[in-house]
mmCIF file of the C-alpha atoms, coordinates in Angstrom:
data_MODEL
# 
_entry.id   MODEL 
# 
loop_
_atom_site.group_PDB 
_atom_site.id 
_atom_site.type_symbol 
_atom_site.label_atom_id 
_atom_site.label_alt_id 
_atom_site.label_comp_id 
_atom_site.label_asym_id 
_atom_site.label_entity_id 
_atom_site.label_seq_id 
_atom_site.pdbx_PDB_ins_code 
_atom_site.Cartn_x 
_atom_site.Cartn_y 
_atom_site.Cartn_z 
_atom_site.occupancy 
_atom_site.B_iso_or_equiv 
_atom_site.pdbx_formal_charge 
_atom_site.auth_seq_id 
_atom_site.auth_comp_id 
_atom_site.auth_asym_id 
_atom_site.auth_atom_id 
_atom_site.pdbx_PDB_model_num 
ATOM 1   C CA . MET A 1 1   ? 15.728  -1.427  -2.827  1.00 0.00 ? 1   MET A CA 1 
ATOM 2   C CA . SER A 1 2   ? 13.873  -4.202  -3.548  1.00 0.00 ? 2   SER A CA 1 
ATOM 3   C CA . ALA A 1 3   ? 10.760  -5.583  -1.516  1.00 0.00 ? 3   ALA A CA 1 
ATOM 4   C CA . ASN A 1 4   ? 8.002   -7.800  -1.407  1.00 0.00 ? 4   ASN A CA 1 
ATOM 5   C CA . VAL A 1 5   ? 5.138   -5.803  -0.534  1.00 0.00 ? 5   VAL A CA 1 
ATOM 6   C CA . THR A 1 6   ? 1.013   -6.477  -0.978  1.00 0.00 ? 6   THR A CA 1 
ATOM 7   C CA . PHE A 1 7   ? -1.358  -3.711  -1.494  1.00 0.00 ? 7   PHE A CA 1 
ATOM 8   C CA . LEU A 1 8   ? -4.842  -3.337  -2.031  1.00 0.00 ? 8   LEU A CA 1 
ATOM 9   C CA . ASN A 1 9   ? -7.536  -1.180  -2.947  1.00 0.00 ? 9   ASN A CA 1 
ATOM 10  C CA . VAL A 1 10  ? -9.525  0.474   -0.202  1.00 0.00 ? 10  VAL A CA 1 
ATOM 11  C CA . ALA A 1 11  ? -13.237 -0.710  -0.497  1.00 0.00 ? 11  ALA A CA 1 
ATOM 12  C CA . ASN A 1 12  ? -16.337 0.885   0.915   1.00 0.00 ? 12  ASN A CA 1 
ATOM 13  C CA . SER A 1 13  ? -18.014 -2.048  3.200   1.00 0.00 ? 13  SER A CA 1 
ATOM 14  C CA . LYS A 1 14  ? -21.460 -1.061  4.209   1.00 0.00 ? 14  LYS A CA 1 
ATOM 15  C CA . GLN A 1 15  ? -20.080 2.893   4.573   1.00 0.00 ? 15  GLN A CA 1 
ATOM 16  C CA . ARG A 1 16  ? -17.068 2.168   6.173   1.00 0.00 ? 16  ARG A CA 1 
ATOM 17  C CA . ILE A 1 17  ? -13.425 1.909   5.074   1.00 0.00 ? 17  ILE A CA 1 
ATOM 18  C CA . MET A 1 18  ? -11.779 -1.513  6.866   1.00 0.00 ? 18  MET A CA 1 
ATOM 19  C CA . LEU A 1 19  ? -8.478  -2.670  6.395   1.00 0.00 ? 19  LEU A CA 1 
ATOM 20  C CA . PRO A 1 20  ? -6.484  -5.863  7.801   1.00 0.00 ? 20  PRO A CA 1 
ATOM 21  C CA . THR A 1 21  ? -4.788  -5.210  10.765  1.00 0.00 ? 21  THR A CA 1 
ATOM 22  C CA . THR A 1 22  ? -1.183  -6.146  8.704   1.00 0.00 ? 22  THR A CA 1 
ATOM 23  C CA . ALA A 1 23  ? -1.999  -2.817  6.682   1.00 0.00 ? 23  ALA A CA 1 
ATOM 24  C CA . ILE A 1 24  ? -1.585  -0.678  10.223  1.00 0.00 ? 24  ILE A CA 1 
ATOM 25  C CA . GLY A 1 25  ? 1.638   0.461   11.369  1.00 0.00 ? 25  GLY A CA 1 
ATOM 26  C CA . GLU A 1 26  ? 2.504   2.094   14.822  1.00 0.00 ? 26  GLU A CA 1 
ATOM 27  C CA . ASP A 1 27  ? 5.553   4.752   15.770  1.00 0.00 ? 27  ASP A CA 1 
ATOM 28  C CA . ALA A 1 28  ? 6.368   7.654   18.124  1.00 0.00 ? 28  ALA A CA 1 
ATOM 29  C CA . LYS A 1 29  ? 3.994   9.604   15.879  1.00 0.00 ? 29  LYS A CA 1 
ATOM 30  C CA . GLY A 1 30  ? 0.814   7.283   16.263  1.00 0.00 ? 30  GLY A CA 1 
ATOM 31  C CA . LYS A 1 31  ? -0.936  4.864   14.043  1.00 0.00 ? 31  LYS A CA 1 
ATOM 32  C CA . PHE A 1 32  ? -0.334  5.117   10.125  1.00 0.00 ? 32  PHE A CA 1 
ATOM 33  C CA . ALA A 1 33  ? -1.033  3.545   6.909   1.00 0.00 ? 33  ALA A CA 1 
ATOM 34  C CA . TYR A 1 34  ? 0.846   3.730   3.757   1.00 0.00 ? 34  TYR A CA 1 
ATOM 35  C CA . LYS A 1 35  ? -0.795  5.122   0.631   1.00 0.00 ? 35  LYS A CA 1 
ATOM 36  C CA . LEU A 1 36  ? 0.425   4.693   -2.772  1.00 0.00 ? 36  LEU A CA 1 
ATOM 37  C CA . VAL A 1 37  ? 0.167   8.000   -4.781  1.00 0.00 ? 37  VAL A CA 1 
ATOM 38  C CA . ALA A 1 38  ? 0.515   7.829   -9.011  1.00 0.00 ? 38  ALA A CA 1 
ATOM 39  C CA . THR A 1 39  ? 3.745   9.389   -10.062 1.00 0.00 ? 39  THR A CA 1 
ATOM 40  C CA . ALA A 1 40  ? 5.382   9.585   -13.208 1.00 0.00 ? 40  ALA A CA 1 
ATOM 41  C CA . SER A 1 41  ? 7.633   6.388   -13.918 1.00 0.00 ? 41  SER A CA 1 
ATOM 42  C CA . SER A 1 42  ? 10.885  6.865   -12.422 1.00 0.00 ? 42  SER A CA 1 
ATOM 43  C CA . ALA A 1 43  ? 14.433  4.835   -13.859 1.00 0.00 ? 43  ALA A CA 1 
ATOM 44  C CA . ASN A 1 44  ? 15.641  4.249   -10.006 1.00 0.00 ? 44  ASN A CA 1 
ATOM 45  C CA . ALA A 1 45  ? 12.580  3.456   -9.002  1.00 0.00 ? 45  ALA A CA 1 
ATOM 46  C CA . SER A 1 46  ? 12.594  0.541   -6.201  1.00 0.00 ? 46  SER A CA 1 
ATOM 47  C CA . SER A 1 47  ? 10.358  -2.152  -7.733  1.00 0.00 ? 47  SER A CA 1 
ATOM 48  C CA . VAL A 1 48  ? 8.670   -5.393  -6.718  1.00 0.00 ? 48  VAL A CA 1 
ATOM 49  C CA . ASN A 1 49  ? 7.534   -6.365  -10.283 1.00 0.00 ? 49  ASN A CA 1 
ATOM 50  C CA . VAL A 1 50  ? 10.805  -6.236  -13.170 1.00 0.00 ? 50  VAL A CA 1 
ATOM 51  C CA . ASN A 1 51  ? 7.717   -5.170  -15.958 1.00 0.00 ? 51  ASN A CA 1 
ATOM 52  C CA . GLU A 1 52  ? 8.688   -1.682  -16.440 1.00 0.00 ? 52  GLU A CA 1 
ATOM 53  C CA . GLU A 1 53  ? 4.968   -0.760  -18.222 1.00 0.00 ? 53  GLU A CA 1 
ATOM 54  C CA . GLN A 1 54  ? 3.773   -0.642  -14.945 1.00 0.00 ? 54  GLN A CA 1 
ATOM 55  C CA . PRO A 1 55  ? 2.906   2.302   -13.169 1.00 0.00 ? 55  PRO A CA 1 
ATOM 56  C CA . VAL A 1 56  ? 5.119   3.911   -10.361 1.00 0.00 ? 56  VAL A CA 1 
ATOM 57  C CA . TYR A 1 57  ? 3.774   4.762   -6.948  1.00 0.00 ? 57  TYR A CA 1 
ATOM 58  C CA . LYS A 1 58  ? 5.136   6.899   -4.439  1.00 0.00 ? 58  LYS A CA 1 
ATOM 59  C CA . VAL A 1 59  ? 4.482   5.523   -0.747  1.00 0.00 ? 59  VAL A CA 1 
ATOM 60  C CA . GLN A 1 60  ? 2.696   8.216   1.915   1.00 0.00 ? 60  GLN A CA 1 
ATOM 61  C CA . ARG A 1 61  ? 2.824   8.029   5.327   1.00 0.00 ? 61  ARG A CA 1 
ATOM 62  C CA . VAL A 1 62  ? -0.846  8.874   6.273   1.00 0.00 ? 62  VAL A CA 1 
ATOM 63  C CA . PRO A 1 63  ? -1.872  9.337   10.015  1.00 0.00 ? 63  PRO A CA 1 
ATOM 64  C CA . VAL A 1 64  ? -5.159  6.699   10.832  1.00 0.00 ? 64  VAL A CA 1 
ATOM 65  C CA . VAL A 1 65  ? -7.898  7.473   13.264  1.00 0.00 ? 65  VAL A CA 1 
ATOM 66  C CA . LEU A 1 66  ? -9.150  3.835   14.134  1.00 0.00 ? 66  LEU A CA 1 
ATOM 67  C CA . GLY A 1 67  ? -12.877 2.393   15.266  1.00 0.00 ? 67  GLY A CA 1 
ATOM 68  C CA . LYS A 1 68  ? -13.549 -1.024  15.873  1.00 0.00 ? 68  LYS A CA 1 
ATOM 69  C CA . LEU A 1 69  ? -11.671 -4.291  15.660  1.00 0.00 ? 69  LEU A CA 1 
ATOM 70  C CA . ALA A 1 70  ? -13.585 -7.300  13.274  1.00 0.00 ? 70  ALA A CA 1 
ATOM 71  C CA . ASP A 1 71  ? -12.663 -10.089 11.901  1.00 0.00 ? 71  ASP A CA 1 
ATOM 72  C CA . ASN A 1 72  ? -8.565  -9.058  12.187  1.00 0.00 ? 72  ASN A CA 1 
ATOM 73  C CA . GLN A 1 73  ? -9.655  -5.466  10.447  1.00 0.00 ? 73  GLN A CA 1 
ATOM 74  C CA . PHE A 1 74  ? -9.638  -2.263  12.002  1.00 0.00 ? 74  PHE A CA 1 
ATOM 75  C CA . GLU A 1 75  ? -12.506 0.189   10.990  1.00 0.00 ? 75  GLU A CA 1 
ATOM 76  C CA . ILE A 1 76  ? -10.951 3.432   9.628   1.00 0.00 ? 76  ILE A CA 1 
ATOM 77  C CA . LYS A 1 77  ? -12.400 6.726   10.357  1.00 0.00 ? 77  LYS A CA 1 
ATOM 78  C CA . GLN A 1 78  ? -9.884  9.517   9.190   1.00 0.00 ? 78  GLN A CA 1 
ATOM 79  C CA . GLY A 1 79  ? -7.154  9.320   7.014   1.00 0.00 ? 79  GLY A CA 1 
ATOM 80  C CA . ILE A 1 80  ? -8.046  6.693   4.472   1.00 0.00 ? 80  ILE A CA 1 
ATOM 81  C CA . SER A 1 81  ? -10.508 7.716   1.321   1.00 0.00 ? 81  SER A CA 1 
ATOM 82  C CA . VAL A 1 82  ? -12.445 4.707   -0.646  1.00 0.00 ? 82  VAL A CA 1 
ATOM 83  C CA . GLY A 1 83  ? -10.724 4.341   -3.736  1.00 0.00 ? 83  GLY A CA 1 
ATOM 84  C CA . ASP A 1 84  ? -7.014  4.879   -2.169  1.00 0.00 ? 84  ASP A CA 1 
ATOM 85  C CA . LEU A 1 85  ? -4.160  2.433   -2.986  1.00 0.00 ? 85  LEU A CA 1 
ATOM 86  C CA . ILE A 1 86  ? -2.989  1.032   0.687   1.00 0.00 ? 86  ILE A CA 1 
ATOM 87  C CA . ALA A 1 87  ? 0.390   -1.016  1.681   1.00 0.00 ? 87  ALA A CA 1 
ATOM 88  C CA . LYS A 1 88  ? -1.489  -3.920  3.331   1.00 0.00 ? 88  LYS A CA 1 
ATOM 89  C CA . GLU A 1 89  ? 1.990   -6.061  4.075   1.00 0.00 ? 89  GLU A CA 1 
ATOM 90  C CA . GLY A 1 90  ? 5.863   -5.061  4.171   1.00 0.00 ? 90  GLY A CA 1 
ATOM 91  C CA . LEU A 1 91  ? 5.378   -2.072  6.507   1.00 0.00 ? 91  LEU A CA 1 
ATOM 92  C CA . ASN A 1 92  ? 8.358   -3.098  7.983   1.00 0.00 ? 92  ASN A CA 1 
ATOM 93  C CA . VAL A 1 93  ? 10.519  -2.324  4.766   1.00 0.00 ? 93  VAL A CA 1 
ATOM 94  C CA . LEU A 1 94  ? 8.614   0.792   3.855   1.00 0.00 ? 94  LEU A CA 1 
ATOM 95  C CA . GLN A 1 95  ? 9.412   4.294   4.078   1.00 0.00 ? 95  GLN A CA 1 
ATOM 96  C CA . SER A 1 96  ? 7.297   7.461   2.835   1.00 0.00 ? 96  SER A CA 1 
ATOM 97  C CA . GLY A 1 97  ? 8.976   9.048   -0.316  1.00 0.00 ? 97  GLY A CA 1 
ATOM 98  C CA . ASP A 1 98  ? 10.020  4.957   -1.785  1.00 0.00 ? 98  ASP A CA 1 
ATOM 99  C CA . GLU A 1 99  ? 9.032   4.565   -5.018  1.00 0.00 ? 99  GLU A CA 1 
ATOM 100 C CA . VAL A 1 100 ? 7.543   1.633   -5.984  1.00 0.00 ? 100 VAL A CA 1 
ATOM 101 C CA . THR A 1 101 ? 5.429   -0.459  -8.742  1.00 0.00 ? 101 THR A CA 1 
ATOM 102 C CA . LEU A 1 102 ? 2.813   -3.367  -8.009  1.00 0.00 ? 102 LEU A CA 1 
ATOM 103 C CA . PHE A 1 103 ? 3.967   -6.644  -8.568  1.00 0.00 ? 103 PHE A CA 1 
ATOM 104 C CA . ASN A 1 104 ? 2.058   -8.494  -11.614 1.00 0.00 ? 104 ASN A CA 1 
ATOM 105 C CA . GLU A 1 105 ? 2.283   -12.365 -11.762 1.00 0.00 ? 105 GLU A CA 1 
ATOM 106 C CA . LYS A 1 106 ? 0.924   -12.405 -15.177 1.00 0.00 ? 106 LYS A CA 1 
ATOM 107 C CA . ALA A 1 107 ? 3.576   -9.829  -16.917 1.00 0.00 ? 107 ALA A CA 1 
ATOM 108 C CA . LEU A 1 108 ? 6.346   -12.015 -14.810 1.00 0.00 ? 108 LEU A CA 1 
ATOM 109 C CA . ALA A 1 109 ? 4.625   -15.271 -16.117 1.00 0.00 ? 109 ALA A CA 1 
ATOM 110 C CA . LYS A 1 110 ? 4.508   -13.712 -20.078 1.00 0.00 ? 110 LYS A CA 1 
ATOM 111 C CA . ASN A 1 111 ? 8.483   -12.388 -19.632 1.00 0.00 ? 111 ASN A CA 1 
ATOM 112 C CA . ALA A 1 112 ? 9.516   -15.854 -17.934 1.00 0.00 ? 112 ALA A CA 1 
ATOM 113 C CA . LEU A 1 113 ? 12.075  -17.895 -20.227 1.00 0.00 ? 113 LEU A CA 1 
# 
């Protein structure tokens, strides 16, 4: 499976973790985000990048507790830590356990014919 998904690296803004509204999903189990956890490379990984040198990440569904909404961003009270790599788009095509690589425009341009 291939998907076009956008990721972000969580930054700490004034001692608060903020994520765009597009990074938060909700289902019968509650609100969640998809965190990417680095793994060893896998030959059968779902890839959003054709560059095989990129690390492979496993998608992990993480329950989150939300705080205030400001400027299309939710404050994250619980579930995400500073430095976590989070999917900010494409939540409708990701599932916990999927393996993905990060899209790298520079690598694509370098490998183009």
